[in-house]
Structure formats: structure tokens, C-alpha cells
One Martini backbone bead per residue (centre of mass of N, CA, C, O) as a GRO file, in nm:
protein
   98
    1MET     BB    1  -3.159   1.492  -6.745
    2ASN     BB    2  -3.186   1.239  -6.554
    3SER     BB    3  -3.026   0.911  -6.570
    4LYS     BB    4  -3.210   0.788  -6.372
    5GLU     BB    5  -3.403   0.538  -6.252
    6THR     BB    6  -3.745   0.666  -6.269
    7LYS     BB    7  -4.072   0.660  -6.177
    8HIS     BB    8  -4.350   0.801  -6.359
    9GLU     BB    9  -4.652   1.000  -6.352
   10PHE     BB   10  -4.929   1.099  -6.572
   11ALA     BB   11  -5.195   1.294  -6.693
   12CYS     BB   12  -5.401   1.211  -6.972
   13ASN     BB   13  -5.643   1.185  -7.158
   14VAL     BB   14  -5.893   1.192  -6.951
   15GLY     BB   15  -5.716   1.085  -6.686
   16LYS     BB   16  -5.496   0.913  -6.792
   17VAL     BB   17  -5.246   0.708  -6.682
   18THR     BB   18  -4.894   0.751  -6.725
   19GLU     BB   19  -4.618   0.548  -6.727
   20TYR     BB   20  -4.266   0.620  -6.668
   21GLU     BB   21  -3.911   0.505  -6.757
   22ILE     BB   22  -3.595   0.600  -6.735
   23LYS     BB   23  -3.321   0.422  -6.846
   24GLU     BB   24  -3.182   0.637  -7.064
   25HIS     BB   25  -2.974   0.904  -7.123
   26ILE     BB   26  -2.823   1.012  -7.413
   27ASP     BB   27  -2.938   1.307  -7.522
   28THR     BB   28  -2.934   1.664  -7.583
   29ILE     BB   29  -3.047   1.872  -7.827
   30MET     BB   30  -3.221   2.088  -7.662
   31VAL     BB   31  -3.255   2.408  -7.484
   32GLY     BB   32  -3.508   2.608  -7.373
   33VAL     BB   33  -3.753   2.790  -7.272
   34ARG     BB   34  -3.916   2.719  -6.981
   35GLY     BB   35  -3.804   2.402  -6.959
   36PHE     BB   36  -3.740   2.313  -7.249
   37SER     BB   37  -3.684   1.993  -7.422
   38LYS     BB   38  -3.471   1.783  -7.634
   39GLU     BB   39  -3.465   1.418  -7.624
   40VAL     BB   40  -3.260   1.126  -7.592
   41THR     BB   41  -3.405   0.792  -7.506
   42ILE     BB   42  -3.483   0.543  -7.283
   43VAL     BB   43  -3.819   0.390  -7.253
   44LYS     BB   44  -4.079   0.300  -7.025
   45TRP     BB   45  -4.413   0.226  -7.117
   46ASN     BB   46  -4.642   0.075  -6.943
   47ASP     BB   47  -4.489  -0.211  -6.921
   48LYS     BB   48  -4.316  -0.190  -7.162
   49LYS     BB   49  -4.097  -0.202  -7.379
   50PRO     BB   50  -3.817  -0.059  -7.446
   51VAL     BB   51  -3.754   0.266  -7.601
   52PHE     BB   52  -3.681   0.480  -7.830
   53ASP     BB   53  -3.671   0.851  -7.756
   54ILE     BB   54  -3.813   1.151  -7.912
   55ARG     BB   55  -3.844   1.442  -7.701
   56ALA     BB   56  -4.034   1.668  -7.530
   57TRP     BB   57  -3.974   1.867  -7.241
   58ARG     BB   58  -4.116   1.968  -6.908
   59LEU     BB   59  -4.051   2.177  -6.660
   60SER     BB   60  -4.164   2.199  -6.342
   61ASP     BB   61  -4.236   2.445  -6.113
   62ARG     BB   62  -4.393   2.275  -5.895
   63ASP     BB   63  -4.198   1.977  -5.882
   64GLY     BB   64  -3.934   1.949  -6.081
   65LEU     BB   65  -4.042   1.783  -6.312
   66GLN     BB   66  -4.054   1.592  -6.601
   67TYR     BB   67  -4.261   1.627  -6.891
   68PRO     BB   68  -4.406   1.493  -7.139
   69LEU     BB   69  -4.445   1.536  -7.485
   70ARG     BB   70  -4.392   1.538  -7.786
   71GLY     BB   71  -4.331   1.236  -7.972
   72ILE     BB   72  -4.108   0.956  -8.051
   73THR     BB   73  -4.095   0.597  -8.118
   74PHE     BB   74  -3.854   0.321  -8.113
   75SER     BB   75  -3.733   0.057  -8.221
   76LYS     BB   76  -3.443  -0.090  -8.283
   77GLU     BB   77  -3.500  -0.125  -8.590
   78GLU     BB   78  -3.600   0.168  -8.645
   79PHE     BB   79  -3.339   0.314  -8.535
   80ILE     BB   80  -3.145   0.195  -8.732
   81LYS     BB   81  -3.285   0.310  -8.990
   82LEU     BB   82  -3.271   0.603  -8.909
   83ARG     BB   83  -2.971   0.621  -8.899
   84GLU     BB   84  -2.916   0.547  -9.194
   85ILE     BB   85  -3.075   0.787  -9.308
   86LEU     BB   86  -2.920   1.022  -9.167
   87ASN     BB   87  -2.637   0.941  -9.276
   88SER     BB   88  -2.745   0.997  -9.601
   89ILE     BB   89  -2.764   1.295  -9.537
   90ASP     BB   90  -2.734   1.608  -9.680
   91VAL     BB   91  -2.765   1.889  -9.486
   92ASN     BB   92  -2.730   2.109  -9.720
   93CYS     BB   93  -3.004   2.069  -9.888
   94ILE     BB   94  -3.177   2.286  -9.741
   95ASP     BB   95  -3.061   2.546  -9.878
   96GLU     BB   96  -3.238   2.522 -10.149
   97TYR     BB   97  -3.512   2.628  -9.970
   98MET     BB   98  -3.416   2.942  -9.892
   0.00000   0.00000   0.00000
């Protein structure tokens, strides 16, 4: 995803138009097939305050733009708490469930 600040809009949920502006691209978690990616960004949605955003994006074959898919947003305080939680996890604990 381009880290430039560019406003975009897309229609969702019965024609409702949502406007978003990527303020900063932090990192890409993964890139999948057919133009899908999971990314961490700072995004401004519909003239609201910018938020941290972890979301899947789809690259359009039609216009070359990336469109937001499912994701989750965090305020600064929520993101700090998430970082604390993630830093406290032993990632190898998942192995006991396999």
C-alpha cells in the first residue's frame, strides 16, 4: 500500500459512501493471492479522528485502488493496551493446541 495521504471513498452497506484517508502505512503483515493483503495503518474514516487500523485490503483489477475489507480500529490507548497484551504472550503456547 502506498504511504501517501490520499482520500478515497467506496460504497458499502446499501449504497452508503465511506470516505477514508490513509495517514500512515505502518507495515504489511502479509500479501496473499489475488491482491489481498493485511496491513497496519493509521486511517481517518469519514472525518473522524485518525485511528490505528489492522485490516485486510483488496487491490482492484478495475481501477488499481486498494479497497478496505474486514478489519478493526483502535484508539491510541487501545493500541497501547493491545501492544502490552501481545508482548506478554508466549507465541509458542499455540503449539499445545495442535
